[in-house]
C-alpha positions as CSV (number, residue, x, y, z in Angstrom):
1,M,-187.5,-127.6,46.3
2,E,-187.6,-131.4,48.1
3,R,-186.0,-134.9,47.1
4,G,-189.1,-136.6,44.1
5,S,-189.9,-137.8,40.7
6,A,-187.7,-135.7,37.7
7,D,-191.2,-135.2,36.5
8,G,-192.5,-133.6,39.3
9,G,-189.2,-131.7,40.0
10,R,-189.6,-129.6,36.6
11,A,-193.1,-128.6,38.1
12,Q,-191.7,-127.4,40.4
13,A,-189.2,-125.7,38.4
14,G,-191.4,-124.6,36.3
15,S,-194.1,-123.0,38.7
16,S,-191.1,-120.9,40.7
17,C,-191.6,-118.1,37.0
18,S,-194.0,-114.9,38.2
19,P,-195.1,-112.8,35.0
20,S,-195.4,-110.8,37.8
21,A,-191.6,-111.1,39.1
22,P,-189.8,-109.9,36.3
23,D,-186.5,-110.3,37.8
24,T,-187.2,-113.7,38.8
25,N,-187.8,-114.6,35.5
26,K,-184.1,-113.7,34.4
27,E,-182.9,-115.4,36.8
28,A,-185.0,-118.7,36.1
29,E,-183.8,-118.4,32.5
30,L,-180.4,-118.2,33.2
31,S,-181.0,-121.3,35.2
32,M,-182.4,-123.1,32.7
33,A,-180.4,-125.9,30.5
34,M,-180.8,-129.3,29.1
35,V,-178.5,-131.6,28.5
36,W,-181.6,-133.9,27.6
37,S,-185.3,-133.7,28.1
38,I,-187.0,-135.6,31.1
39,Q,-188.4,-138.5,28.4
40,E,-184.6,-138.1,26.0
41,A,-183.5,-138.9,29.7
42,V,-186.3,-142.0,30.4
43,E,-185.1,-143.2,27.0
44,R,-181.2,-143.2,27.3
45,Q,-180.4,-143.5,30.1
46,T,-178.2,-146.5,31.3
47,L,-179.1,-148.5,34.7
48,Q,-175.6,-149.0,36.1
49,I,-173.3,-151.2,34.1
50,G,-171.4,-153.4,37.2
51,I,-171.1,-153.3,42.0
52,S,-169.1,-150.0,41.4
53,A,-170.1,-148.5,38.8
54,C,-171.2,-145.9,38.6
55,G,-168.4,-143.7,37.6
56,A,-167.7,-145.6,34.4
57,T,-172.4,-145.7,34.1
58,A,-171.5,-141.6,33.8
59,V,-169.2,-141.6,31.2
60,V,-171.0,-144.2,28.6
61,D,-174.0,-140.9,28.8
62,V,-171.6,-138.8,28.8
63,L,-170.4,-140.0,25.2
64,Q,-174.1,-140.8,24.1
65,A,-174.4,-137.6,25.1
66,L,-171.6,-135.7,22.8
67,G,-173.1,-137.9,19.5
68,I,-169.8,-141.1,20.3
69,T,-171.7,-144.7,21.2
70,V,-169.7,-147.5,22.8
71,V,-170.4,-149.7,24.5
72,A,-170.8,-150.5,28.7
73,E,-167.4,-152.7,29.0
74,L,-165.4,-151.2,26.6
75,V,-166.0,-147.7,28.7
76,D,-165.9,-149.6,32.0
77,S,-162.4,-151.3,31.1
78,H,-161.1,-148.0,30.8
79,V,-162.3,-146.0,33.5
80,R,-160.6,-149.4,35.4
81,T,-163.5,-149.4,38.5
82,R,-161.8,-150.8,41.8
83,L,-163.8,-154.1,43.6
84,R,-164.9,-153.8,47.4
85,R,-162.8,-157.1,48.5
86,N,-165.7,-158.4,50.4
87,E,-163.9,-161.4,51.8
88,S,-160.7,-159.8,53.2
89,P,-159.4,-159.4,57.0
90,L,-160.5,-156.1,58.4
91,P,-157.4,-154.2,57.4
92,D,-157.7,-155.1,53.4
93,Y,-160.6,-154.5,53.3
94,L,-160.9,-150.8,54.7
95,H,-158.4,-150.1,52.0
96,S,-160.7,-151.4,49.5
97,R,-163.6,-149.6,50.5
98,S,-161.5,-146.1,50.3
99,E,-161.2,-146.5,46.9
100,A,-163.5,-148.6,45.7
101,G,-165.2,-147.5,42.5
102,A,-163.5,-144.4,40.6
103,T,-161.8,-141.4,40.7
104,H,-163.0,-138.4,38.6
105,Q,-159.4,-139.1,37.4
106,Q,-160.2,-142.4,35.9
107,L,-163.8,-141.4,34.4
108,I,-161.7,-138.1,33.3
109,A,-159.3,-141.0,31.5
110,G,-162.1,-143.9,30.8
111,A,-163.6,-141.1,28.6
112,E,-160.4,-139.7,27.1
113,Q,-159.2,-143.5,25.7
114,A,-163.7,-144.6,25.3
115,S,-163.7,-141.9,22.5
116,D,-160.2,-142.3,20.3
117,G,-159.5,-139.7,21.6
118,K,-162.8,-136.8,21.1
119,V,-163.7,-135.7,24.4
120,L,-162.1,-134.4,27.0
121,G,-162.9,-133.9,30.5
122,R,-161.9,-130.9,33.1
123,F,-162.4,-131.2,36.8
124,F,-163.5,-128.7,39.7
125,S,-163.5,-128.7,42.8
126,L,-165.9,-127.4,45.4
127,H,-164.4,-127.9,48.5
128,P,-162.7,-126.4,50.9
129,Q,-166.2,-123.8,49.7
130,R,-166.6,-122.0,46.6
131,K,-167.9,-119.0,46.1
132,V,-170.1,-120.2,42.8
133,R,-173.9,-120.2,42.2
134,L,-174.1,-124.3,41.2
135,V,-177.9,-123.6,38.9
136,P,-176.4,-120.7,37.2
137,W,-172.3,-122.0,36.5
138,L,-174.0,-125.4,36.2
139,A,-176.5,-124.7,33.5
140,S,-173.8,-121.6,31.1
141,W,-171.7,-124.8,30.5
142,I,-174.5,-127.0,29.3
143,R,-176.2,-124.3,26.8
144,R,-172.3,-123.8,25.6
145,G,-172.4,-127.7,25.4
146,A,-170.6,-129.2,28.0
147,V,-172.2,-132.4,29.8
148,P,-170.9,-132.3,34.2
149,V,-170.9,-135.6,36.0
150,A,-171.4,-135.0,39.8
151,T,-168.8,-136.7,42.7
152,M,-169.9,-136.5,45.5
153,N,-170.3,-137.8,49.8
154,M,-173.7,-139.5,49.3
155,Q,-173.4,-139.6,53.7
156,R,-174.0,-136.1,53.5
157,A,-177.2,-133.9,53.2
158,V,-179.7,-137.1,53.6
159,P,-182.7,-136.6,54.8
160,A,-184.4,-137.3,57.8
161,G,-185.2,-140.7,58.6
162,E,-183.2,-142.5,55.9
163,E,-180.6,-144.4,56.1
164,I,-176.6,-143.3,56.0
165,P,-175.5,-144.7,52.7
166,D,-172.7,-146.8,53.0
167,A,-170.9,-145.0,49.3
168,W,-169.7,-141.8,47.1
169,H,-172.0,-141.5,43.5
170,H,-171.3,-140.0,40.6
171,Q,-174.3,-138.6,38.7
172,L,-175.1,-137.4,34.8
173,I,-176.5,-134.1,35.5
174,F,-179.0,-134.1,32.0
175,G,-179.6,-130.7,33.3
176,V,-180.4,-127.5,36.0
177,G,-183.1,-125.1,36.5
178,P,-184.6,-123.1,39.1
179,N,-183.8,-124.6,42.6
180,A,-183.3,-127.9,40.5
181,V,-180.7,-130.3,39.3
182,F,-181.9,-133.2,37.0
183,M,-179.8,-136.1,37.7
184,A,-179.5,-140.5,36.2
185,N,-178.5,-143.2,37.9
186,P,-181.5,-143.2,39.6
187,L,-183.2,-140.4,37.5
188,D,-184.4,-137.9,40.4
189,V,-184.4,-134.1,40.0
190,V,-182.0,-132.7,43.2
191,S,-182.3,-129.6,45.1
192,E,-179.9,-127.0,44.1
193,G,-178.8,-127.0,48.3
194,E,-178.6,-130.7,48.6
195,V,-176.6,-131.5,45.6
196,H,-174.1,-128.5,46.7
197,E,-173.9,-130.6,50.4
198,R,-172.5,-133.4,48.9
199,L,-170.5,-131.3,46.0
200,C,-168.1,-129.5,49.0
201,S,-167.2,-132.9,51.2
202,E,-164.0,-133.5,52.3
203,S,-162.6,-137.3,51.1
204,V,-163.6,-139.1,54.1
205,L,-166.5,-142.9,54.2
206,L,-167.8,-143.4,57.1
207,V,-168.4,-147.1,57.0
208,R,-170.6,-149.0,59.3
209,R,-170.4,-150.8,62.9
210,E,-171.9,-154.0,61.5
211,D,-168.5,-154.0,58.1
212,V,-166.4,-153.3,60.7
213,L,-167.0,-156.5,63.6
214,Q,-167.7,-159.0,61.4
215,R,-164.8,-159.0,59.4
216,L,-162.6,-158.7,62.9
217,T,-160.0,-162.4,62.9
218,G,-157.2,-163.2,65.1
219,D,-154.5,-163.6,62.6
220,T,-154.5,-160.2,61.2
221,P,-153.4,-157.5,63.3
222,Q,-155.1,-153.9,63.5
223,S,-152.6,-152.1,63.4
224,A,-152.5,-153.3,59.0
225,I,-154.9,-150.5,58.9
226,S,-152.1,-147.8,59.5
227,D,-149.6,-149.9,57.3
228,H,-150.7,-147.7,54.0
229,P,-148.9,-145.1,52.3
230,D,-151.9,-142.1,52.3
231,P,-150.8,-140.2,55.9
232,R,-154.8,-140.1,56.1
233,W,-154.6,-143.8,58.1
234,K,-152.4,-142.5,61.0
235,V,-154.2,-138.5,61.0
236,L,-157.9,-140.1,61.2
237,D,-156.3,-143.1,63.7
238,V,-158.8,-145.4,62.4
239,E,-156.7,-148.3,63.7
240,G,-158.0,-146.5,67.3
241,Q,-161.8,-146.2,66.2
242,V,-161.9,-150.2,65.8
243,K,-159.9,-150.8,68.9
244,Q,-162.6,-147.8,70.9
245,M,-165.7,-149.9,68.6
246,I,-164.8,-153.5,70.2
247,T,-163.7,-152.0,73.3
248,E,-167.4,-150.3,73.2
249,E,-169.0,-154.1,72.9
250,D,-168.5,-154.9,76.6
251,L,-170.2,-152.3,76.7
252,S,-174.6,-152.2,77.1
253,D,-175.5,-149.5,75.0
254,E,-176.8,-148.0,78.2
255,E,-174.2,-147.4,79.8
256,H,-172.1,-146.4,76.5
257,P,-173.5,-145.3,73.9
258,K,-171.6,-147.1,70.5
259,M,-170.1,-145.6,67.7
260,M,-172.5,-146.6,64.6
261,H,-169.1,-145.2,62.0
262,I,-166.0,-144.7,61.3
263,V,-163.9,-142.8,58.8
264,I,-162.0,-143.5,57.3
265,P,-159.5,-141.5,54.1
266,A,-161.9,-141.7,51.0
267,A,-159.7,-141.5,47.4
268,Y,-163.0,-139.0,46.0
269,T,-163.1,-135.7,45.9
270,S,-166.2,-134.2,45.5
271,G,-167.3,-131.3,42.6
272,V,-167.6,-131.9,38.8
273,T,-166.1,-132.5,36.0
274,L,-167.5,-131.3,33.0
275,F,-166.9,-132.7,29.4
276,T,-167.0,-131.3,26.4
277,L,-165.1,-132.8,22.3
278,R,-162.3,-131.8,21.9
279,D,-162.5,-130.6,18.9
280,S,-164.5,-127.9,19.5
281,D,-165.3,-124.0,20.9
282,V,-166.0,-124.8,24.5
283,G,-163.7,-127.8,24.2
284,R,-160.9,-124.8,24.4
285,S,-162.9,-122.7,26.9
286,L,-163.1,-125.1,29.3
287,L,-158.9,-126.0,28.7
288,H,-158.4,-122.9,29.9
289,A,-161.1,-121.7,32.6
290,P,-159.5,-120.3,35.7
291,E,-160.9,-122.5,39.2
292,L,-163.5,-121.8,39.9
293,P,-163.0,-119.1,43.6
294,M,-162.7,-120.3,47.2
295,L,-165.0,-118.6,49.4
C-alpha cells in the first residue's frame, strides 16, 4: 500500500478482502485491530506538544487510550525530553543531536510516573531483524488491550524524491489492517513493509552537511567530537568524517562528489513499546511475554 491519508488507507485495507478467498479473509481478520477508529483518532490525537517532544506526545495519547487523562506538560516533565543544543560549537551540537528527544526507556518511565504507576510499558526490539509478522503481532496485542508506540528511524524507507528527514520519531499506533499501520502525530497510514524497515535499524543518525559546516569554529578542537563516553563515536570515526567534509570544501563537485551527511551514534533503539494497565490480565501477560526471536 502506498503512503496516504488514513481514510484512503483504510479503504484500501478493507478492499483487500475477497469473499471468494476464505484464507485471505481469515488472514485479513487476524490483521485487523484498532485502539481508536479513524474518526476517534482525528478527534483525540494530540498534536506535537513541543520541540523534539514526539515521545512525550505519544505517551499523552497512550494514557488517554488507556483511560487516564494527564496534562501534557506533566507528561513531558516525566519523559524529560532533551533538546538540540543548536547554538553550541560543533562537538557539543553533535553530542546533543545523538540524544535529542527521548528514548523508549524515557517513554516507559514517563508513562509510569505520569500515571502514578497505573501504566506499564514493555519494549520489543526489532533490530537485528526478528522472526515476526509485524501487523498480526501488533493486532494480537491491540485486541488484548495493549497500546503500541513505534520508535522508528525515519531516515530509512524514504519515498523516492523526498528529502531525508533529520530525526528519529516516536508514533502512537492506533490500529492495524492488512498491510497497513495507522499512526498518529501525524495522522497517517503506512504500509507494513515501510514501517518494518524503519523499526529495524541500527542506532545511528544522519546529520546534514550544512548542519555540520555552519557550526565549525576555529577555537573548538575537532578532537572534542571523539571525547564522549560512548565508544561508537570513535568506532564510526565521526571526527574523521567531519575532517573529510572540510577537505571536500576545496574540491569542485565535478572533481569529487561531496558527502551529504555524516553518521553519528544515536541513543535510540528501533522497535515497539507496548503499554497496558498494570493491574490487568494483559499487563501480567506482557511482563512475561518472550522477546521476539531473531531471524
